[in-house]
Z-matrix of the N, CA and C atoms (Angstrom, degrees):
N
C 1 1.448
C 2 1.523 1 109.31
N 3 1.294 2 116.64 1 128.22
C 4 1.462 3 123.16 2 178.99
C 5 1.530 4 107.93 3 -81.44
N 6 1.331 5 116.07 4 130.92
C 7 1.463 6 119.60 5 176.59
C 8 1.520 7 109.14 6 -119.20
N 9 1.328 8 115.25 7 144.29
C 10 1.468 9 121.61 8 178.52
C 11 1.517 10 108.49 9 -110.98
N 12 1.322 11 115.98 10 133.52
C 13 1.461 12 121.58 11 -179.93
C 14 1.519 13 110.19 12 -130.03
N 15 1.333 14 114.27 13 145.86
C 16 1.458 15 119.98 14 173.28
C 17 1.517 16 109.23 15 -68.17
N 18 1.319 17 116.47 16 155.12
C 19 1.456 18 123.01 17 174.12
C 20 1.531 19 107.09 18 -122.18
N 21 1.325 20 117.77 19 170.32
C 22 1.468 21 118.45 20 175.51
C 23 1.529 22 112.88 21 -59.88
N 24 1.316 23 116.70 22 -23.45
C 25 1.466 24 122.04 23 178.02
C 26 1.528 25 108.42 24 -91.34
N 27 1.339 26 118.84 25 116.01
C 28 1.462 27 119.82 26 -178.72
C 29 1.527 28 113.96 27 -64.96
N 30 1.325 29 117.36 28 -12.53
C 31 1.460 30 121.52 29 178.47
C 32 1.522 31 113.03 30 -94.84
N 33 1.340 32 117.43 31 8.98
C 34 1.465 33 121.01 32 -179.07
C 35 1.525 34 110.23 33 -134.72
N 36 1.321 35 115.29 34 142.83
C 37 1.459 36 122.16 35 174.41
C 38 1.517 37 108.24 36 -127.29
N 39 1.323 38 115.54 37 141.00
C 40 1.460 39 122.79 38 178.48
C 41 1.528 40 107.94 39 -99.44
N 42 1.319 41 116.09 40 123.62
C 43 1.459 42 122.40 41 178.29
C 44 1.529 43 107.97 42 -110.60
N 45 1.325 44 116.26 43 108.52
C 46 1.459 45 120.92 44 179.28
C 47 1.518 46 108.31 45 -85.11
N 48 1.345 47 115.80 46 127.82
C 49 1.458 48 120.54 47 -175.34
C 50 1.524 49 112.91 48 -105.99
N 51 1.328 50 117.84 49 -10.57
C 52 1.459 51 120.97 50 174.48
C 53 1.514 52 116.04 51 78.85
N 54 1.315 53 116.54 52 13.11
C 55 1.459 54 121.35 53 175.41
C 56 1.521 55 108.62 54 -155.92
N 57 1.325 56 117.12 55 161.25
C 58 1.464 57 118.80 56 -177.48
C 59 1.527 58 112.42 57 -61.03
N 60 1.324 59 114.35 58 141.11
C 61 1.469 60 121.51 59 173.71
C 62 1.521 61 107.03 60 -116.73
N 63 1.303 62 117.10 61 162.20
C 64 1.460 63 119.62 62 176.22
C 65 1.520 64 109.36 63 -64.72
N 66 1.296 65 116.44 64 155.21
C 67 1.454 66 117.38 65 173.97
C 68 1.506 67 112.53 66 138.19
N 69 1.290 68 114.87 67 -175.56
C 70 1.458 69 125.72 68 6.95
C 71 1.533 70 112.08 69 -73.60
N 72 1.319 71 113.83 70 135.96
C 73 1.457 72 120.72 71 179.00
C 74 1.527 73 108.74 72 -151.46
N 75 1.327 74 115.29 73 144.54
C 76 1.458 75 121.61 74 178.19
C 77 1.519 76 109.36 75 -120.49
N 78 1.320 77 115.56 76 136.65
C 79 1.456 78 122.63 77 176.13
C 80 1.527 79 107.60 78 -118.87
N 81 1.310 80 116.34 79 136.16
C 82 1.464 81 122.90 80 -176.67
C 83 1.526 82 109.41 81 -113.03
N 84 1.329 83 116.24 82 137.83
C 85 1.465 84 120.77 83 177.37
C 86 1.529 85 109.41 84 -56.43
N 87 1.305 86 115.58 85 138.84
C 88 1.450 87 121.23 86 179.50
C 89 1.516 88 114.44 87 91.02
N 90 1.335 89 116.69 88 -9.32
C 91 1.463 90 119.26 89 178.05
C 92 1.525 91 109.10 90 -99.46
N 93 1.313 92 116.06 91 152.77
C 94 1.465 93 120.43 92 179.26
C 95 1.517 94 110.12 93 -78.36
N 96 1.323 95 115.44 94 138.34
C 97 1.452 96 120.80 95 173.14
C 98 1.515 97 108.88 96 -145.63
N 99 1.323 98 115.84 97 146.96
C 100 1.455 99 119.74 98 175.54
C 101 1.524 100 110.81 99 -98.54
N 102 1.344 101 117.54 100 3.85
C 103 1.450 102 121.47 101 177.81
C 104 1.538 103 109.20 102 -79.26
N 105 1.331 104 117.63 103 115.73
C 106 1.464 105 119.49 104 -174.90
C 107 1.531 106 113.57 105 -65.45
N 108 1.317 107 117.93 106 -34.36
C 109 1.456 108 120.35 107 179.21
C 110 1.524 109 110.55 108 -67.92
N 111 1.312 110 116.88 109 -47.75
C 112 1.466 111 120.73 110 178.65
C 113 1.518 112 110.39 111 -61.21
N 114 1.313 113 116.61 112 -41.69
C 115 1.462 114 120.72 113 -179.97
C 116 1.533 115 110.38 114 -61.82
N 117 1.324 116 117.10 115 -42.42
C 118 1.469 117 120.90 116 179.63
C 119 1.525 118 111.03 117 -65.14
N 120 1.325 119 117.05 118 -45.15
C 121 1.467 120 119.84 119 179.84
C 122 1.526 121 111.38 120 -65.56
N 123 1.317 122 116.82 121 -41.25
C 124 1.465 123 120.16 122 -179.99
C 125 1.525 124 112.72 123 -68.95
N 126 1.323 125 117.15 124 -17.39
C 127 1.463 126 120.00 125 178.58
C 128 1.531 127 112.12 126 -79.62
N 129 1.331 128 117.47 127 -11.27
C 130 1.464 129 121.06 128 178.26
C 131 1.527 130 108.22 129 -72.43
N 132 1.297 131 116.21 130 130.45
C 133 1.461 132 120.96 131 -178.93
C 134 1.521 133 111.04 132 -57.88
N 135 1.328 134 116.27 133 126.56
C 136 1.452 135 122.27 134 177.86
C 137 1.516 136 115.18 135 96.14
N 138 1.329 137 118.69 136 -6.83
C 139 1.465 138 120.97 137 178.24
C 140 1.518 139 109.12 138 -81.32
N 141 1.341 140 115.59 139 127.56
C 142 1.463 141 121.35 140 -178.26
C 143 1.522 142 112.20 141 -100.01
N 144 1.343 143 117.33 142 -35.45
C 145 1.458 144 119.98 143 -179.77
C 146 1.516 145 110.58 144 -158.67
N 147 1.341 146 114.01 145 162.99
C 148 1.458 147 122.82 146 179.74
C 149 1.521 148 107.19 147 -134.90
N 150 1.322 149 116.29 148 128.95
C 151 1.461 150 122.43 149 178.26
C 152 1.523 151 107.71 150 -120.66
N 153 1.339 152 116.95 151 128.52
C 154 1.463 153 121.91 152 -178.78
C 155 1.518 154 109.71 153 -121.25
N 156 1.330 155 116.41 154 131.42
C 157 1.455 156 121.87 155 174.29
C 158 1.524 157 109.22 156 -165.44
N 159 1.309 158 116.31 157 159.12
C 160 1.466 159 123.12 158 178.27
C 161 1.534 160 109.91 159 49.22
N 162 1.344 161 116.84 160 -119.18
C 163 1.469 162 120.58 161 -179.23
C 164 1.521 163 112.11 162 -117.78
N 165 1.332 164 115.79 163 28.42
C 166 1.463 165 118.41 164 -179.32
C 167 1.521 166 112.22 165 -144.45
N 168 1.345 167 113.08 166 163.07
C 169 1.458 168 122.91 167 177.36
C 170 1.521 169 106.49 168 -126.93
N 171 1.314 170 117.02 169 126.39
C 172 1.459 171 120.68 170 175.90
C 173 1.524 172 108.21 171 -103.11
N 174 1.322 173 114.98 172 126.53
C 175 1.458 174 121.67 173 178.28
C 176 1.525 175 107.32 174 -108.33
N 177 1.323 176 116.55 175 127.96
C 178 1.462 177 121.68 176 175.91
C 179 1.514 178 108.71 177 -109.65
N 180 1.333 179 114.72 178 140.72
C 181 1.456 180 119.56 179 -178.27
C 182 1.520 181 110.98 180 -105.07
N 183 1.310 182 115.18 181 158.30
C 184 1.459 183 121.18 182 174.13
C 185 1.521 184 108.63 183 -76.79
N 186 1.323 185 116.72 184 171.12
C 187 1.465 186 121.20 185 -178.61
C 188 1.525 187 112.00 186 -58.05
N 189 1.324 188 117.20 187 -33.79
C 190 1.459 189 119.87 188 -179.19
C 191 1.525 190 112.88 189 -95.48
N 192 1.320 191 117.30 190 4.74
C 193 1.464 192 120.83 191 177.98
C 194 1.522 193 111.11 192 -70.70
N 195 1.313 194 116.59 193 151.96
C 196 1.456 195 123.41 194 -176.36
C 197 1.527 196 109.23 195 -124.33
N 198 1.337 197 116.51 196 116.09
C 199 1.463 198 120.10 197 -178.17
C 200 1.523 199 112.70 198 -61.04
N 201 1.325 200 118.61 199 -28.63
C 202 1.466 201 119.24 200 179.82
C 203 1.529 202 111.14 201 -67.94
N 204 1.315 203 116.83 202 -20.69
C 205 1.467 204 122.34 203 175.60
C 206 1.530 205 110.05 204 -93.74
N 207 1.335 206 116.02 205 -46.22
C 208 1.467 207 121.01 206 -173.36
C 209 1.526 208 112.67 207 -69.57
N 210 1.329 209 117.46 208 -48.16
C 211 1.470 210 120.15 209 -172.58
C 212 1.526 211 113.62 210 -58.07
N 213 1.337 212 120.13 211 -50.19
C 214 1.473 213 117.67 212 -179.67
C 215 1.526 214 113.13 213 -64.10
N 216 1.324 215 116.86 214 -34.36
C 217 1.466 216 119.34 215 178.24
C 218 1.526 217 110.65 216 -69.27
N 219 1.326 218 117.13 217 -41.21
C 220 1.460 219 120.63 218 178.34
C 221 1.526 220 110.57 219 -62.94
N 222 1.323 221 116.92 220 -43.10
C 223 1.470 222 120.48 221 178.74
C 224 1.535 223 109.69 222 -61.96
N 225 1.312 224 117.92 223 -42.68
C 226 1.467 225 120.96 224 179.32
C 227 1.532 226 111.34 225 -62.71
N 228 1.319 227 116.78 226 -43.65
C 229 1.468 228 121.22 227 179.43
C 230 1.522 229 110.55 228 -64.85
N 231 1.326 230 117.16 229 -46.07
C 232 1.464 231 120.96 230 -179.64
C 233 1.528 232 111.47 231 -66.34
N 234 1.317 233 116.87 232 -39.06
C 235 1.456 234 121.13 233 178.17
C 236 1.531 235 110.27 234 -62.32
N 237 1.320 236 116.63 235 -47.48
C 238 1.462 237 120.06 236 178.77
C 239 1.519 238 111.67 237 -60.52
N 240 1.318 239 117.00 238 -37.18
C 241 1.473 240 121.19 239 -177.63
C 242 1.521 241 112.54 240 -75.29
N 243 1.332 242 117.29 241 -45.82
C 244 1.458 243 120.90 242 -171.74
C 245 1.515 244 115.03 243 -97.70
N 246 1.321 245 118.70 244 -17.84
C 247 1.449 246 120.00 245 -176.98
C 248 1.515 247 113.05 246 -113.80
N 249 1.323 248 116.91 247 11.21
C 250 1.477 249 118.65 248 179.59
C 251 1.503 250 111.17 249 -96.72
């Protein structure tokens, strides 16, 4: 089960996936990546960057990003990737 947690940064959410992820690595919106998970998360409107390490993924939003839009989409993407 993917869980989302607040971080000290209001523009970032920590999504714990319960298994090892690649990393530590950071992906920035607008940059090319061949990582399908990062590409999917970065395609969500308002996502600025994705950081992967240990057993979690941190998603950071842009100033105009909306967590009510981003969080459910991120959970769906992470669930499909890690629980399928």
